[in-house]
N, C-alpha and C positions, 0 to 999 in steps of 0.2 A: 602143859609145861613139859619140857623135855630136858634130859641130861645128855650132853654131847661128848662126855668123856668115855673113852673106850679102852683105857689101860686095863691091865690085869688087876689093878687095885683101885680102891675108892679114891676120889680126888682129895679126900680129907684125911683118911686114916688107913693104915695098912690092913690088908686082908687078914681075917682070923683063920683059925684052923679049918673052918668049914668053907672058907671063901675060895681058897686054891686059885684056879685060873678063871674064876667067874668074872665076866667082863662087866664094866660100868656098874659097880656096886654103889647104890645111892647112900648118901650120908645118913639119911633117916629113912625109915620104912615108908615106902610110898603108900598112900591110902588107896582104897579101891577106886576104880575109874569113875563111878558115879559121884564120889565125893570130890574128886579132882575137877570134874566138869562143873560142879556146883560153885567152885571158887570164882569162876568168871575170868581166870587168868588166861592170857593169850598163849598160843603155842609158840614158845620161843625159849632159847636156852637162858636159864636163870641161875645166878650164882650169888651166894652170900659170902661176904668177906668181913672178918673181924678177928684181930689177934686174940681176943678174949673168948675162951670156949663157951662160957655161960651166955654171953651176949650173942654169940653166933648161933647157938642152939635155940635161943629164944626167938630169933628172927626166922630160923628154919621152921619152927613150930607155927609161927604166924602165917607162913606162906602155904601150908597145907598142900604141898606138891612135891614132885620129884626134883629136888634142888641139890646142886653141888655146892661145896663150900671150901674156902681156903682161909688160912690165917692172914696172908698177905696177898695184895693184888699181883705182885711179881710172880707168885706161885701159879697164877692163872695163865700167864703169857705163853708157856710152852704148849698149852692145849688149844690155843686160838687157831682157827683155820679159815677165817674170813666170814664165818656165819655171825649174824647179829647175836649179841649177848647183853642181857640186862643184868647189871651188878647192883646188889643192895649192900651198901657200905654200913657197917654197924657203928655205934657211937665211938668205939675206940679209934676209928679211922679219922676222927676229927681232932685228935690231940697230938701233941709232941711232933708237929711238923709232918704228920703222916700224909697230908694232902699234897705235899710236894712230890712224893713218889707216885701218888695216884694221878696227879696232873701229867707227869711224864708218860705214863702208860696210856691214859685216855687220849692224849694228843697224838700218840704214835699209832693208835688203833681206833679208826673211825667207826668200826663195827660195834664198839662198846658204848652202852648208855648207862650212866650211873645215877643212883638215888642214894642220898645220904640220910641216915636216921641219926639225929643228934640229941644228946641229953638236954642241952640248952640251946635254943635257937636265938643267936644274937646277930646283930647287924654285921659285925665283923666276920663272923663265921659264914653267914650267907654270902657276903661279898667274896670271901676267899674260895668258897665252894664253887660259886658261879664262875669265877675266873679259872678255876682248876678244870673246868669242863663238866662238872656235875650238872645233871639236867633238872633235878628236883631235890629239895631239902625238906624233911619231915621232922617234926618235934616228937620226941619220945615222951610218954608211951604212945605208940602209934596203933590205931585200931585196924582190924583186918580190911575193912572197906577202903579206908584211906590208902593203905599200902597197895592193895590190889589195883585201885584206880591209878596210882602213880606208876606202877609197873606196866599197866596197859597203855598209858600215855606214852611212856618212853619206848615201849616195844613198837607201838604204831609208828613212831617217828623213825626208828631204825629200819623197819620193814619198808618204809616208803622212800628211803634215801639210798643212793648207791653206797657201797661199802667204803669207797675212798673217792668222794666227789672231787676233791682237790686235785687229783691226778688225771681226771677226765678232761677232755676238751670242752671249753665253755660252749653252751648252746648259742649264745650271741657274742659275736666278736665286736670289740670297740673299734671305732673308725677314727679315734683321736679327738673327736669333738665331744666336749663335756656336756652333760645334760643340763637343762634349765631347771632350777630348783624353785619350787613354789611352796611356801608355808601358809597353811590356813589356820587362822587364829581368831579367837574371840575372848573378850574379857568377862563374859558371863555365859554360864551353861544354858542350854536350851535355845541358843540363837540359830541353830541349824547348821553349825559348822561342819559336822561330820557328814551330813547329807550333801552339802555343797562339795566337800572334798571328794566324796565317793563319786558323785555324778560328774565332776570335773575330770577325775581320773578315767572314768569309763569313756567319756567323750574324747579325751585326748588319745586314749589307747586305740579308739576306732579310727582316728584320723592319722596317727603316726605310723611310719614304716619301721621305726625302731621301738623297742620295749618301753613301756611307761610303767613306773612303779609307784605305789601308794604306801607310805610308811605310817602305821598307826602308832604315833608317839604319845598317845594318851596312855601312859604306861600302867596306870592303876585300873582304869575303867574303859579302856578302848573297846569299841564294839563294831569296828569296820567289818570284821569277818562275819559277825552276826548279820549285819545289814546286807551283806552280799550272799548270805546263806552258804558260807564256806565252813569246812571243818579242817582247819590247818593242822599239819603234823609238826610244823616248826614255827617258832616265833622269834621275835627280836632277841630273846634270851639266848637262843642257839647262836645267833650272829655274834653277840657280845662274848660268849664263852669261847668263841673261835677267833677272836680278834688277831691273835698273833699269827694266824695263818689264813686270814680271810682274804680271798682273792675273788676274781670274777666268777670262776667256775663254782667255787664253794658257795658264794652268795646266791647264784642262780639256783642251786640245789635247795636252798632254804625258802625260796619264794613259793607262794601258792598262786595259781592263776584263776582268774574269773573267766570261765570258758567262753561265755557268750560275747564278751567284749575284748578279751585278750589282756586285760589289765592284770599286772602282777601286784601282789600284796605282801608286805612284811608285817605280820600281825603283832599286836600288843601281847605282853606276857599273859599267860593263863592265870597266874596268881599275882595279886596286887603286891605281895611282899617283895617281889623281884624288882619293883619299880625303883626302890631306893638305891639299887646297885647299878643302875644305868644312868650315867651322867652325860653332860654335853660332849666331852672328848670322845666317848664311845659312839655316840650318835653321829658326830661329825665324821668319824672314820667310816662308819657304815654308809653315810651319804656319799662320801668320796669314792667308795668302791662302786656304788650304784651309778654314779655319774659317768663312769667309764664305758658303760654299754647301753645306758638308757637315753631316751630323748628328753623325757621329763621325769623328775622325781617330785612327788607331791607329799607333803608332810602334814598330817592331821595332828593337832596338838591339844593338850588339856586347856581348860578355860581359866588359866591363871598363869602368872609369870613364875618361872623357875629357871634353873640353869640350862635345862634342855631346851626350853622354849626360846630363851635368849640366844643360845647357841645356834638354833635353827634359823632364827630371824637374821642372825649375823651372816650365815653362809648362803642365804636365799637370794635369788635374783628378784623375786617378787614376794610380797607378803599380802595375803588377802585378809583384811580385817572385817570380820562378819559382825553385823549389828542387827538386832531385832528392833522392831518399831514399837518400843515401849520406853517409858522414862528411865527405869533402872538400867536397861540395856544401854541407852544413849549416855547416861551418866558414867557408867563403867568404861564405855569406849572412849569418852573424853579423857578420863583419868589415864587410860591405857595409852592414848596418844601423847599425853604429857610425859608419861614415863619413857616412852620411846624417844621423844625429843631430848629428854635429859640424858639418855644413853647415846646420844648422837647418831641415832639410826637415820639413814638417809630417807627423807620423806618421799623422794621420787620412787622408791621401791614399794611404797604402801598403796594399796588399792582398797577403797571402801566398798563393801558389798552390803546393801540394805536388803534384808530378808523380810518377807511378808509386807512388802512396801505398799500394797494396796489395801491393807487392813483398815477397817473403819474404826480407828482408834483416836481420831482427832489429832493426829500428828502429821504435819505437812513435811514432805521430803525436803523442800527448800529450807524450812525452818531447822530441820535436823542438820542439814549441810552447813548452815550458818552457825549453829551451835558448835559443831565439831571443827569448823573452819577447814573442811575437806569436802570436795565434791565426790558424789557417789559415782563409781564406775559402772555398776550394774544394779538394777532394781529387780528383785525377784518377788513375784506376787505370791500371795497366800492361796493355797489350793488343797482340797481334801485328798487329791491324788498323791500328795507327798507322804502323809502317814500311811496311806494304803500301800504305797510302794515299799515303805520300810517294813511293814508287817509281812509283806509277801517275800521280802528279800530280793526284790528286783529294782534296780535304779529307775528313777522316774523318767529319765531320758530314754529308757527302753520300754517301760510299761505304759507310759502316756506321752509319746514323742510329740504329739500335736498340742499338748497343753501349754498354757502360758508359762508355767514353771520350767518345763523342758526347753522351751525356746529361749528363756532368759539364761538358763545354764549353758545352752549352746552358744549364746552370745558371749558369756563369760569365757568359754573355751576359745572363742575366736580372738580374744585378746592375746593369746599365746600361739595358737595354731589355727589359721584360717580354714574354714570348711572347704572341702574339695569343690571346685567350680561345678562339677557334674552332680554334686549332692550325694555321690556314691561313697560308701564306706570303703576303707582299705580291706584287703583280704585278710 
């Protein structure tokens, strides 16, 4: 951890008699190098902010490193020089409208990443902090490990992103044609929804000349990043916290790419607590930005109806309704179809995908279609290569391209983007 203040005085207090012209006087005495290394904190500028001296010193002691501090975030601004800075906001920053001033500074300086430590973690506070641009919120008392992990997470995100991505030229320019939006939904967990969404995204990305993006909208327990063996530095939380300035270039800086296929992913939040703060309006705004430069936007959803799911179904061009071949699955899908009809969802945008359709479970596909009063568009067989591919973090269309499952998933992708006549992938 480093201090980036080089004035003749400490960033927090005036120099004493013995300080004189000594440069960059730490607020607290820095421990010996071996102790600092043992904290596991990344090498990045770290600042603690709290108007209350006691609360500020308590956080400084928790960090066990060479850290600068200020009573107010505005006091930090003159020292900023474009380098990434992680700010730990003390409990006093969450009261009396303090987040309003913090929001203005965070939105003006993309090189800042903030963590808020709050005395009481309420839904209202979490929502306000998220919209103010705070990256993480921790409940006091916070232990050393929890704080260190939060600092490391935010620091990694700052180090991986340009200081001001919104001012850079976008990597991909829109051509005026809006992307085709596909929502993948199931009324019961374990139906294979995320596997289908992931492999569909990978296949479309290999076929399309424009970017293809997969949004993990299972906001509590999304695992698309894990299934693709990715370690994202940004999540959908970063997009929501930047909605007031979210444009094509900023959105592109928040996506993580699956290198072997070219698929872009906007991962789910790392903490389930943030799920309640992301609603349908925020998701719809994110989709609209993605549509401006992508060819396809695929949305993986949780296995239940909520405002986000209903919003995504509403804005989608196609909705893939995934059903497993067992009685509880079919029962839930039937109820789900009834719900969608009551909501006046156009039935022509629904496509039924029967997963594990060759399983020897004494359920006939024709009987299932008759029960649901919907014909299946694609039948995906059961195969052990699917769990094997998930455990390896490699999509089955790449790990076992000749399997029946992969061919069925290729057939699904062909409903939206036909395979090249030569069979060759795009570059």
